[in-house]
C-alpha positions as CSV (number, residue, x, y, z in Angstrom):
1,F,30.1,22.9,-20.5
2,T,27.4,20.5,-19.4
3,N,23.7,21.0,-19.0
4,P,22.1,19.5,-16.0
5,V,19.5,16.9,-16.6
6,R,16.5,16.6,-14.2
7,V,14.6,13.3,-14.0
8,N,11.4,13.0,-12.1
9,L,10.5,9.5,-11.2
10,K,7.1,8.3,-10.1
11,R,6.8,6.7,-6.8
12,G,4.9,3.7,-8.2
13,E,2.0,1.7,-6.9
14,E,1.8,-0.4,-3.7
15,L,0.4,-3.8,-2.8
16,M,-0.4,-4.6,0.8
17,G,-1.9,-7.5,2.5
18,T,-1.7,-10.2,5.1
19,V,-0.2,-13.7,5.0
20,K,-1.7,-16.4,7.3
21,L,-0.8,-20.0,8.1
22,A,-3.4,-22.7,7.6
23,D,-4.6,-22.3,11.2
24,G,-5.3,-18.6,10.7
25,S,-2.3,-17.4,12.6
26,P,0.0,-14.7,11.1
27,A,2.9,-15.8,9.0
28,A,5.5,-13.6,10.6
29,G,8.8,-13.3,8.7
30,A,7.5,-14.8,5.5
31,F,8.8,-13.5,2.1
32,V,6.3,-12.3,-0.4
33,T,7.6,-12.1,-4.0
34,L,6.0,-10.5,-7.0
35,R,7.3,-11.3,-10.5
36,D,6.3,-9.4,-13.6
37,S,6.2,-10.7,-17.2
38,D,9.8,-9.7,-17.8
39,G,11.0,-11.7,-14.8
40,V,11.7,-8.6,-12.6
41,T,10.9,-9.4,-8.9
42,K,10.0,-7.3,-5.9
43,T,10.2,-8.9,-2.4
44,A,8.9,-7.8,1.0
45,R,9.0,-9.5,4.4
46,T,5.9,-9.9,6.6
47,D,5.9,-8.3,10.0
48,A,4.8,-10.0,13.3
49,S,1.2,-9.6,12.3
50,G,1.8,-11.2,8.9
51,Q,1.3,-7.9,7.1
52,Y,3.5,-6.8,4.1
53,V,3.8,-3.9,1.7
54,V,5.5,-4.1,-1.7
55,R,6.3,-0.6,-3.1
56,G,7.5,0.7,-6.4
57,L,5.2,-1.3,-8.7
58,V,4.0,-0.4,-12.1
59,K,0.4,-1.2,-13.2
60,G,0.0,-4.7,-14.7
61,G,0.0,-8.4,-13.8
62,Y,2.4,-10.1,-11.3
63,S,2.7,-13.6,-10.2
64,F,2.5,-13.9,-6.4
65,S,4.4,-16.3,-4.2
66,V,5.1,-16.7,-0.5
67,R,7.8,-18.5,1.3
68,G,8.3,-18.8,5.1
69,T,11.0,-20.2,7.4
70,D,8.4,-22.6,8.9
71,G,7.9,-24.5,5.6
72,L,5.2,-22.2,4.3
73,R,5.3,-22.3,0.5
74,G,2.6,-21.1,-1.9
75,S,1.5,-19.4,-5.0
76,G,-1.4,-17.1,-5.1
77,G,-1.7,-16.9,-8.8
78,T,-1.8,-13.6,-10.6
79,V,-2.1,-10.2,-8.9
80,R,-3.4,-7.2,-11.0
81,I,-1.9,-3.9,-9.9
82,E,-4.0,-0.8,-10.6
83,S,-3.8,2.8,-9.6
84,G,-5.0,3.4,-6.0
85,T,-4.8,1.0,-3.1
86,N,-4.1,-2.6,-4.0
87,E,-4.7,-5.4,-1.4
88,Y,-4.0,-9.1,-1.6
89,D,-4.3,-11.5,1.3
90,Y,-3.0,-15.1,1.3
91,Q,-3.9,-18.0,3.6
92,Q,-2.0,-21.3,3.4
93,G,-4.2,-24.0,2.0
94,E,-7.0,-21.6,1.0
95,G,-5.3,-19.5,-1.6
96,A,-5.6,-15.8,-2.1
97,S,-8.0,-12.9,-2.5
98,G,-7.4,-9.4,-3.6
99,R,-8.9,-6.1,-4.6
100,S,-7.9,-2.7,-5.9
101,R,-9.5,0.5,-4.7
């Protein structure tokens, strides 16, 4: 005889934003990677407008990096994920800006 076990998982927090090239055009197809302090990574790919969404995050700090097929490489420093809407935009050569709402 076995007893069923029910597990309820939380959806997690999200981070969304836009990645742009140095000339301000969207970085389509770029990979955005977040790495937590334990080394666990989450990656998303930007769409044609340079927009991305990373889902399933827990609150805390993450290092932000971006890599594109056109030679785009960059680090946006540390992103702080809070409850609510988290936004973080990156432009090549200018760095990043973010906010939580």
